[in-house]
Kinemage of the C-alpha trace (Angstrom):
@kinemage 1
@onewidth
@group {chain A} dominant
@subgroup {mainchain}
@vectorlist {calphas} color= white
{ca met a 1} P 275.805 20.554 41.676
{ca gly a 2} L 276.460 23.297 44.666
{ca cys a 3} L 274.247 26.440 44.711
{ca ala a 4} L 276.135 29.384 43.397
{ca val a 5} L 275.930 31.996 45.830
{ca ser a 6} L 276.444 35.569 44.788
{ca val a 7} L 278.070 38.210 47.547
{ca his a 8} L 277.854 41.961 45.539
{ca arg a 9} L 279.428 44.993 47.575
{ca val a 10} L 275.651 47.388 48.515
{ca lys a 11} L 276.954 51.065 49.520
{ca lys a 12} L 275.222 52.057 52.715
{ca gln a 13} L 272.880 54.530 52.359
{ca his a 14} L 273.868 57.832 55.130
{ca met a 15} L 270.676 58.182 56.120
{ca asn a 16} L 269.561 61.795 57.552
{ca ile a 17} L 267.444 61.144 60.553
{ca pro a 18} L 267.761 64.796 62.572
{ca leu a 19} L 268.876 64.359 66.140
{ca val a 20} L 266.493 66.138 68.177
{ca thr a 21} L 266.880 68.115 72.287
{ca ile a 22} L 264.649 71.304 71.604
{ca leu a 23} L 262.314 70.912 69.140
{ca ala a 24} L 260.922 73.371 66.284
{ca pro a 25} L 257.064 72.536 65.637
{ca ser a 26} L 256.372 73.393 62.496
{ca ile a 27} L 258.451 74.931 59.032
{ca arg a 28} L 256.888 76.615 56.351
{ca ile a 29} L 258.861 79.606 54.390
{ca pro a 30} L 257.387 81.448 51.665
{ca ser a 31} L 256.956 80.552 48.190
{ca pro a 32} L 256.556 83.196 45.327
{ca ser a 33} L 254.042 85.095 45.483
{ca asn a 34} L 252.708 88.290 43.115
{ca ile a 35} L 253.339 91.599 45.188
{ca asn a 36} L 254.320 94.002 42.209
{ca asn a 37} L 250.851 93.741 40.323
{ca pro a 38} L 248.219 94.380 43.147
{ca leu a 39} L 250.549 97.403 45.055
{ca lys a 40} L 250.900 99.118 40.801
{ca gly a 41} L 250.250 102.507 40.899
{ca leu a 42} L 249.380 102.645 44.345
{ca val a 43} L 253.121 102.985 46.416
{ca pro a 44} L 256.342 103.769 43.807
{ca lys a 45} L 257.755 101.202 42.289
{ca asp a 46} L 261.341 100.889 44.073
{ca leu a 47} L 258.895 100.071 47.524
{ca ala a 48} L 257.032 97.284 45.032
{ca his a 49} L 260.623 95.460 44.154
{ca arg a 50} L 261.871 96.134 47.279
{ca leu a 51} L 259.420 93.819 49.156
{ca thr a 52} L 260.015 91.146 46.507
{ca ser a 53} L 263.310 91.744 46.285
{ca phe a 54} L 263.472 90.655 50.297
{ca arg a 55} L 260.463 87.746 49.857
{ca asn a 56} L 262.697 86.352 47.567
{ca gln a 57} L 266.165 86.360 49.514
{ca ile a 58} L 264.199 84.194 52.452
{ca ala a 59} L 262.459 81.918 49.857
{ca leu a 60} L 266.640 81.772 48.828
{ca leu a 61} L 267.987 81.625 52.134
{ca ala a 62} L 265.337 79.750 53.719
{ca gln a 63} L 265.751 76.708 50.472
{ca his a 64} L 269.239 76.616 51.286
{ca gln a 65} L 268.336 76.341 54.995
{ca his a 66} L 266.041 73.041 54.106
{ca gln a 67} L 268.021 71.797 51.557
{ca his a 68} L 271.493 71.597 53.029
{ca pro a 69} L 270.886 71.556 57.641
{ca his a 70} L 273.141 71.938 60.373
{ca his a 71} L 275.001 68.503 59.325
{ca his a 72} L 278.258 67.895 60.911
{ca ser a 73} L 280.504 65.219 60.633
{ca ala a 74} L 283.694 64.625 63.203
{ca asp a 75} L 286.021 65.191 60.328
{ca asp a 76} L 284.150 67.493 58.304
{ca asp a 77} L 284.868 71.029 59.114
{ca asp a 78} L 283.272 72.669 54.976
{ca asp a 79} L 279.861 73.332 56.228
{ca asp a 80} L 280.451 76.987 57.937
{ca asp a 81} L 277.536 78.264 55.765
{ca asp a 82} L 275.244 76.443 56.759
{ca val a 83} L 276.366 77.224 60.147
{ca ser a 84} L 275.446 80.348 58.983
{ca ala a 85} L 271.688 79.944 57.419
{ca val a 86} L 269.767 80.743 60.381
{ca pro a 87} L 271.337 84.606 61.762
{ca glu a 88} L 271.302 85.376 58.697
{ca leu a 89} L 267.479 84.049 57.708
{ca leu a 90} L 266.519 85.717 60.664
{ca arg a 91} L 268.222 89.462 59.908
{ca ala a 92} L 266.937 89.247 56.211
{ca leu a 93} L 263.488 88.744 57.823
{ca glu a 94} L 264.110 91.337 60.825
{ca asp a 95} L 264.587 93.432 57.419
{ca tyr a 96} L 262.328 92.672 55.671
{ca leu a 97} L 259.670 92.973 58.682
{ca ser a 98} L 260.171 97.188 58.712
{ca leu a 99} L 258.967 97.403 55.259
{ca leu a 100} L 255.888 94.659 55.303
{ca val a 101} L 254.407 97.045 58.539
{ca gly a 102} L 253.472 99.226 56.050
{ca leu a 103} L 251.285 97.641 54.587
{ca thr a 104} L 248.774 96.723 57.446
{ca asp a 105} L 247.944 100.371 57.747
{ca gln a 106} L 244.987 100.769 57.693
{ca glu a 107} L 244.900 104.310 56.377
{ca leu a 108} L 246.579 102.878 52.854
{ca gly a 109} L 243.450 100.229 52.267
{ca leu a 110} L 246.798 97.690 51.220
{ca glu a 111} L 246.213 95.238 53.567
{ca gln a 112} L 243.951 92.360 51.856
{ca leu a 113} L 245.157 93.788 48.350
{ca ile a 114} L 248.060 90.360 47.988
{ca glu a 115} L 247.820 87.077 47.730
{ca phe a 116} L 250.780 85.668 50.110
{ca lys a 117} L 252.034 81.657 49.473
{ca trp a 118} L 253.597 79.838 52.196
{ca lys a 119} L 254.982 76.419 51.923
{ca ser a 120} L 254.828 73.917 54.584
{ca leu a 121} L 258.242 72.043 54.484
{ca asp a 122} L 256.507 69.422 57.086
{ca asp a 123} L 255.753 65.749 56.754
{ca gly a 124} L 257.785 66.767 53.046
{ca gln a 125} L 254.377 66.797 51.703
{ca arg a 126} L 255.011 70.916 50.544
{ca gln a 127} L 251.751 71.818 51.356
{ca glu a 128} L 250.820 75.598 50.265
{ca ile a 129} L 248.697 78.203 51.554
{ca cys a 130} L 247.429 81.166 50.057
{ca ile a 131} L 245.917 84.265 51.801
{ca ala a 132} L 245.844 87.630 51.040
{ca asp a 133} L 245.834 89.443 54.303
{ca ser a 134} L 249.204 91.430 55.259
{ca trp a 135} L 248.697 90.328 58.981
{ca phe a 136} L 248.855 86.652 57.619
{ca glu a 137} L 252.041 87.739 55.907
{ca leu a 138} L 253.044 89.552 59.193
{ca leu a 139} L 251.840 86.332 61.511
{ca ser a 140} L 254.064 84.148 59.235
{ca val a 141} L 257.101 86.077 58.916
{ca val a 142} L 257.802 86.350 63.588
{ca his a 143} L 256.106 82.506 63.509
{ca met a 144} L 259.082 81.462 60.965
{ca met a 145} L 261.629 83.440 63.295
{ca ala a 146} L 260.329 81.849 66.327
{ca met a 147} L 260.963 78.551 64.240
{ca leu a 148} L 264.340 78.882 63.525
{ca thr a 149} L 265.788 80.532 66.742
{ca leu a 150} L 264.143 77.212 67.966
{ca met a 151} L 266.206 75.246 65.558
{ca glu a 152} L 269.677 77.812 66.510
{ca ala a 153} L 269.092 76.205 70.230
{ca asn a 154} L 268.914 72.773 69.139
{ca ser a 155} L 272.211 73.354 66.717
{ca asn a 156} L 274.008 74.732 69.333
{ca leu a 157} L 273.278 71.850 71.618
{ca ile a 158} L 273.558 68.998 68.916
{ca pro a 159} L 276.604 71.140 66.595
{ca his a 160} L 277.559 67.518 65.109
{ca gln a 161} L 273.962 65.635 63.752
{ca asn a 162} L 274.984 62.536 62.143
{ca val a 163} L 277.764 61.553 65.077
{ca glu a 164} L 276.859 59.155 68.309
{ca thr a 165} L 276.883 62.062 70.775
{ca gln a 166} L 274.840 63.712 73.635
{ca pro a 167} L 274.560 67.483 73.488
{ca leu a 168} L 277.612 69.809 74.899
{ca glu a 169} L 276.761 70.302 78.403
{ca ser a 170} L 279.219 73.422 78.753
{ca thr a 171} L 278.059 76.080 80.919
{ca asp a 172} L 278.241 78.689 78.211
{ca asn a 173} L 276.302 76.627 75.814
{ca ile a 174} L 273.506 76.287 78.315
{ca arg a 175} L 273.056 79.440 78.780
{ca tyr a 176} L 272.734 80.166 75.489
{ca ala a 177} L 270.328 77.568 73.985
{ca val a 178} L 268.281 79.431 77.241
{ca asp a 179} L 268.508 82.822 75.210
{ca leu a 180} L 267.551 81.692 72.221
{ca leu a 181} L 263.971 79.335 74.062
{ca val a 182} L 263.327 82.736 75.655
{ca lys a 183} L 264.273 84.963 72.188
{ca ala a 184} L 261.749 82.449 70.950
{ca ala a 185} L 259.213 82.421 73.436
{ca gly a 186} L 259.244 86.114 72.535
{ca tyr a 187} L 257.875 86.318 68.828
{ca leu a 188} L 255.582 83.867 70.055
{ca gln a 189} L 254.131 85.616 72.360
{ca phe a 190} L 254.735 88.488 69.733
{ca cys a 191} L 252.017 86.505 67.780
{ca leu a 192} L 250.080 85.749 70.780
{ca asn a 193} L 249.090 89.166 71.624
{ca glu a 194} L 249.771 91.242 69.311
{ca ile a 195} L 249.762 89.847 65.774
{ca leu a 196} L 246.529 86.757 65.714
{ca val a 197} L 243.809 90.181 67.235
{ca his a 198} L 244.516 92.411 64.153
{ca ile a 199} L 242.937 89.128 61.592
{ca pro a 200} L 239.564 88.587 61.041
{ca pro a 201} L 237.761 85.793 62.040
{ca his a 202} L 237.002 84.760 58.715
{ca ile a 203} L 240.686 84.868 57.878
{ca lys a 204} L 241.609 82.810 61.175
{ca met a 205} L 238.998 79.932 60.333
{ca lys a 206} L 241.907 79.489 57.213
{ca leu a 207} L 245.053 79.851 59.155
{ca pro a 208} L 247.056 76.333 59.150
{ca ala a 209} L 247.042 73.958 62.296
{ca asp a 210} L 250.384 74.874 63.827
{ca leu a 211} L 249.053 79.350 63.156
{ca gln a 212} L 246.352 77.871 65.527
{ca glu a 213} L 246.169 80.265 68.773
{ca ser a 214} L 246.068 77.122 70.695
{ca val a 215} L 249.767 75.680 68.488
{ca leu a 216} L 251.263 78.975 69.061
{ca glu a 217} L 250.593 78.935 72.692
{ca ala a 218} L 251.323 75.466 72.793
{ca ala a 219} L 255.025 76.036 71.204
{ca tyr a 220} L 255.213 79.339 73.260
{ca ile a 221} L 255.008 78.050 76.354
{ca gln a 222} L 256.750 74.782 75.284
{ca ala a 223} L 259.602 77.641 75.276
{ca leu a 224} L 259.463 78.458 78.450
{ca gly a 225} L 259.729 75.430 79.829
{ca gln a 226} L 262.251 73.590 77.711
{ca gly a 227} L 264.383 77.525 79.092
{ca thr a 228} L 263.829 75.806 82.579
{ca glu a 229} L 264.559 72.096 81.904
{ca met a 230} L 268.055 74.066 80.051
{ca gln a 231} L 268.471 75.357 84.128
{ca leu a 232} L 267.653 72.302 86.004
{ca ala a 233} L 270.002 70.755 83.818
{ca ser a 234} L 273.154 73.862 84.801
{ca ala a 235} L 271.276 73.339 89.011
{ca val a 236} L 272.606 69.406 88.632
{ca glu a 237} L 275.652 69.624 88.111
{ca ser a 238} L 276.329 72.726 90.374
{ca arg a 239} L 277.358 72.555 93.820
{ca asn a 240} L 276.306 75.589 95.103
{ca ala a 241} L 272.558 74.363 93.462
{ca thr a 242} L 270.336 72.984 97.034
{ca leu a 243} L 267.761 70.535 96.770
{ca ser a 244} L 264.868 73.150 96.775
{ca val a 245} L 266.489 75.277 94.337
{ca lys a 246} L 266.534 72.081 91.505
{ca arg a 247} L 262.754 70.952 93.152
{ca arg a 248} L 261.500 74.164 92.106
{ca leu a 249} L 263.076 74.268 88.849
{ca ala a 250} L 261.578 70.921 88.628
{ca cys a 251} L 258.343 71.384 89.346
{ca glu a 252} L 257.836 74.728 87.421
{ca gln a 253} L 259.072 72.665 84.150
{ca leu a 254} L 256.373 69.962 84.846
{ca ser a 255} L 254.364 73.160 85.489
{ca tyr a 256} L 254.874 74.179 81.795
{ca phe a 257} L 254.547 71.139 79.938
{ca ser a 258} L 251.410 70.773 80.923
{ca gln a 259} L 250.116 73.676 80.418
{ca ala a 260} L 251.334 73.297 76.858
{ca his a 261} L 249.632 69.304 76.700
{ca tyr a 262} L 246.468 71.150 77.585
{ca cys a 263} L 246.745 73.832 74.716
{ca leu a 264} L 247.613 71.862 72.438
{ca ser a 265} L 245.443 68.628 73.122
{ca thr a 266} L 242.196 71.681 72.617
{ca cys a 267} L 242.821 71.831 69.196
{ca glu a 268} L 240.901 69.367 66.900
{ca asn a 269} L 242.550 69.582 63.908
{ca leu a 270} L 246.482 68.844 64.410
{ca asn a 271} L 248.550 67.715 61.334
{ca gly a 272} L 250.830 65.005 61.644
{ca tyr a 273} L 253.753 66.922 62.861
{ca gly a 274} L 251.507 68.416 65.359
{ca lys a 275} L 251.385 64.577 66.241
{ca lys a 276} L 254.708 64.884 67.160
{ca his a 277} L 254.108 68.067 69.173
{ca leu a 278} L 251.741 66.597 71.042
{ca ser a 279} L 254.399 63.166 71.474
{ca phe a 280} L 257.576 65.473 72.252
{ca ile a 281} L 255.694 67.807 74.923
{ca lys a 282} L 253.740 64.636 76.820
{ca trp a 283} L 257.340 63.444 76.466
{ca lys a 284} L 258.794 66.127 78.196
{ca tyr a 285} L 255.915 66.480 80.881
{ca leu a 286} L 256.962 62.737 81.905
{ca glu a 287} L 260.574 63.275 82.206
{ca ala a 288} L 259.570 66.932 84.416
{ca lys a 289} L 257.254 64.419 86.579
{ca ala a 290} L 259.451 61.974 87.188
{ca ala a 291} L 262.403 64.337 88.117
{ca ala a 292} L 259.654 66.477 90.225
{ca tyr a 293} L 258.772 64.159 92.802
{ca tyr a 294} L 262.191 62.476 92.699
{ca tyr a 295} L 263.482 65.736 94.140
{ca his a 296} L 260.289 66.266 96.439
{ca gly a 297} L 260.946 62.937 97.956
{ca leu a 298} L 264.616 64.031 98.918
{ca ile a 299} L 263.100 67.118 100.924
{ca thr a 300} L 259.879 65.207 102.844
{ca asp a 301} L 262.581 62.166 103.453
{ca lys a 302} L 264.428 65.184 105.980
{ca gly a 303} L 261.619 64.600 108.253
{ca ser a 304} L 261.825 62.796 111.506
{ca glu a 305} L 258.237 61.656 111.752
{ca pro a 306} L 257.679 57.763 110.000
{ca ser a 307} L 254.907 59.617 107.711
{ca cys a 308} L 257.400 61.592 106.498
{ca his a 309} L 259.855 58.637 105.121
{ca ile a 310} L 256.692 56.564 103.969
{ca ser a 311} L 255.402 59.867 101.536
{ca ala a 312} L 259.190 59.554 100.335
{ca val a 313} L 259.288 56.432 99.479
{ca cys a 314} L 256.128 56.768 97.666
{ca cys a 315} L 257.585 59.522 96.359
{ca phe a 316} L 260.680 57.788 95.085
{ca leu a 317} L 258.615 54.390 93.372
{ca ala a 318} L 256.287 57.281 91.810
{ca ala a 319} L 259.118 58.341 90.428
{ca glu a 320} L 261.028 55.337 88.813
{ca glu a 321} L 257.092 54.357 87.054
{ca ile a 322} L 257.182 57.936 85.276
{ca leu a 323} L 260.486 57.961 84.528
{ca thr a 324} L 259.862 54.523 82.832
{ca glu a 325} L 256.651 55.369 80.999
{ca ser a 326} L 258.587 58.933 80.010
{ca lys a 327} L 261.611 56.254 78.560
{ca lys a 328} L 258.296 55.248 76.411
{ca ala a 329} L 257.246 58.208 75.338
{ca cys a 330} L 260.819 59.066 74.211
{ca leu a 331} L 260.507 56.281 71.981
{ca asn a 332} L 257.095 57.171 70.605
{ca phe a 333} L 257.997 60.751 69.993
{ca cys a 334} L 261.280 59.159 67.789
{ca leu a 335} L 258.914 57.330 65.521
{ca thr a 336} L 255.796 59.312 65.521
{ca ala a 337} L 256.891 60.840 61.507
{ca pro a 338} L 259.245 62.584 60.099
{ca val a 339} L 261.052 60.133 62.444
{ca thr a 340} L 263.748 61.863 64.722
{ca arg a 341} L 266.029 60.432 66.880
{ca ala a 342} L 266.968 61.444 70.925
{ca pro a 343} L 270.321 61.904 72.508
{ca cys a 344} L 271.661 60.312 74.943
{ca ala a 345} L 270.250 60.899 78.060
{ca trp a 346} L 271.593 64.480 79.412
{ca gly a 347} L 271.622 67.293 81.994
{ca ala a 348} L 269.281 66.413 84.365
{ca met a 349} L 268.038 63.152 82.990
{ca lys a 350} L 271.270 61.473 82.999
{ca his a 351} L 271.501 61.807 86.493
{ca leu a 352} L 268.310 60.480 87.775
{ca asn a 353} L 268.343 58.206 85.331
{ca lys a 354} L 270.716 56.542 87.507
{ca lys a 355} L 269.767 58.111 90.867
{ca ile a 356} L 266.140 57.162 90.772
{ca pro a 357} L 266.187 53.912 90.733
{ca glu a 358} L 269.027 53.483 92.527
{ca thr a 359} L 266.746 55.175 95.344
{ca ala a 360} L 263.685 54.228 95.186
{ca ala a 361} L 265.049 50.347 95.292
{ca lys a 362} L 266.968 51.484 98.750
{ca lys a 363} L 264.585 53.353 100.656
{ca ser a 364} L 261.128 50.895 99.802
{ca gln a 365} L 264.094 48.054 101.835
{ca met a 366} L 265.711 50.173 104.129
{ca tyr a 367} L 261.631 52.238 104.991
{ca ala a 368} L 260.002 48.753 104.840
{ca tyr a 369} L 258.749 47.680 108.073
{ca leu a 370} L 257.460 50.950 107.738
{ca leu a 371} L 255.547 50.216 104.491
{ca glu a 372} L 254.029 47.309 106.241
{ca gln a 373} L 253.083 48.791 109.457
{ca glu a 374} L 251.778 52.569 108.307
{ca lys a 375} L 250.000 50.671 105.489
{ca gly a 376} L 246.839 53.355 105.565
{ca leu a 377} L 249.667 55.705 104.861
{ca glu a 378} L 251.060 54.960 101.896
{ca val a 379} L 249.502 57.814 99.742
{ca leu a 380} L 251.356 60.019 96.937
{ca pro a 381} L 251.521 63.614 97.957
{ca glu a 382} L 250.434 66.301 95.670
{ca leu a 383} L 254.138 67.672 94.487
{ca pro a 384} L 254.586 71.518 95.384
{ca glu a 385} L 253.433 74.790 92.997
{ca phe a 386} L 255.545 77.355 92.941
{ca glu a 387} L 255.328 80.900 90.805
{ca leu a 388} L 256.280 80.637 86.979
{ca ser a 389} L 259.776 82.717 86.882
{ca leu a 390} L 261.364 82.338 83.705
{ca lys a 391} L 259.857 84.863 81.384
{ca ala a 392} L 259.980 85.357 77.446
{ca asp a 393} L 261.746 88.305 75.902
{ca glu a 394} L 259.749 91.820 74.719
{ca tyr a 395} L 259.966 91.649 71.296
{ca lys a 396} L 259.704 94.942 69.496
{ca met a 397} L 258.776 95.055 65.542
{ca pro a 398} L 261.327 97.078 63.636
{ca asp a 399} L 260.282 100.998 62.600
{ca lys a 400} L 258.780 101.259 59.862
{ca asp a 401} L 260.843 102.060 56.804
{ca ala a 402} L 261.689 105.164 56.087
{ca ala a 403} L 260.230 104.266 52.289
{ca trp a 404} L 256.174 104.702 53.794
{ca glu a 405} L 256.567 108.220 54.458
{ca thr a 406} L 253.666 109.207 52.002
{ca glu a 407} L 253.945 112.271 51.492
{ca lys a 408} L 257.272 112.099 50.001
{ca trp a 409} L 255.581 109.674 47.411
{ca lys a 410} L 255.423 110.390 43.632
{ca ile a 411} L 253.605 108.720 41.374
{ca pro a 412} L 253.507 108.737 38.275
{ca thr a 413} L 249.891 107.783 35.639
{ca gln a 414} L 250.470 105.088 33.217
{ca thr a 415} L 250.143 104.861 29.921
{ca leu a 416} L 247.757 101.456 28.450
{ca lys a 417} L 250.516 100.265 27.755
{ca thr a 418} L 253.401 100.961 29.657
{ca his a 419} L 250.933 99.567 32.198
{ca leu a 420} L 250.315 96.202 29.395
{ca thr a 421} L 254.596 96.177 29.208
{ca asp a 422} L 254.824 96.225 33.098
{ca asp a 423} L 251.984 93.262 33.551
{ca glu a 424} L 254.225 91.472 30.669
{ca gln a 425} L 257.632 91.711 32.487
{ca asp a 426} L 256.005 90.551 36.046
{ca asp a 427} L 255.217 87.693 34.209
{ca ile a 428} L 258.480 86.817 33.140
């Protein structure tokens, strides 16, 4: 007797694993919060309702963006709404800010009346945090604007998330990505310099890890580092860019990611996504270091002294070793939860993945006799340091909404019955 084998057709389930070339370190969205009751009798009713309405609109848009992220396929033209979700969200957040800034006015004494709730969507845990401080709300809103801008920069380079493709590398795409990155850096710089300073120490202790000063600073520097990475990608494709320009950009990129890594590694309580953020910065740091040594080697090799050629070989061999480490770091980043995918090599790395091993092998063979004769000169030279050129776009808070002109306020006194009726309606 034989064994009967039953074969069933199993439908393959699509795994939505995002492609990441520009990382948004975290995303946090508003949860329903009671705004009307704490402000009752203190501000006009329509002002309190507008605050609630704007915040609810942001929560709905953010939830939609999270549930329907940018996921075009090659034959899918029906997702245009998803493409416009981030710009619409940014506009809603900007409108909300002009109202929200009024709550931070010390003279009104409203700063710590409302408990603002936000939930994290990282790791799928949806952790909620609740803090009664208007400056915390302001920090959360501007931080969300920064993260959305980083997400938009990633979507700009990788428009088709569920297709194996490499990022778009046209001059316009790269330039737009740089614009978005310096804009995101501006939001984060504003958080650091203009908002955190107003938050009392006891409130700062309650802030989640992604809103801690060291993490905000790491994200701010990372955005500038990735902007420089985009500039290097353009330089590599340009016939007019000299080796000196490419080396400078690689060294600047290395400095940015070195600083970002230091900031993030000083944070004591990194959550799951914080560890992914750290692994991303390490990957980008190693890529920048490999590029910097490669271009420094090419420039050093132009010298006529034997020591120049030996130093150049040391640079090429170091670049090759660091390049291997960077590929391992990329894999580690992808596998660190939440799991992501890295796009095909692009920009400078598409070129360097091929050129670094080739040049290291060629130059080692060419100068083998020098390496044998002058063993004492086999010292890896220090990379040059340059002033960091890419700066954040300065962000300015929108003007306070005219609704906060207190001299025009008319707040009627309420009877107990009306007050109780309003409470019931707010609870519905």
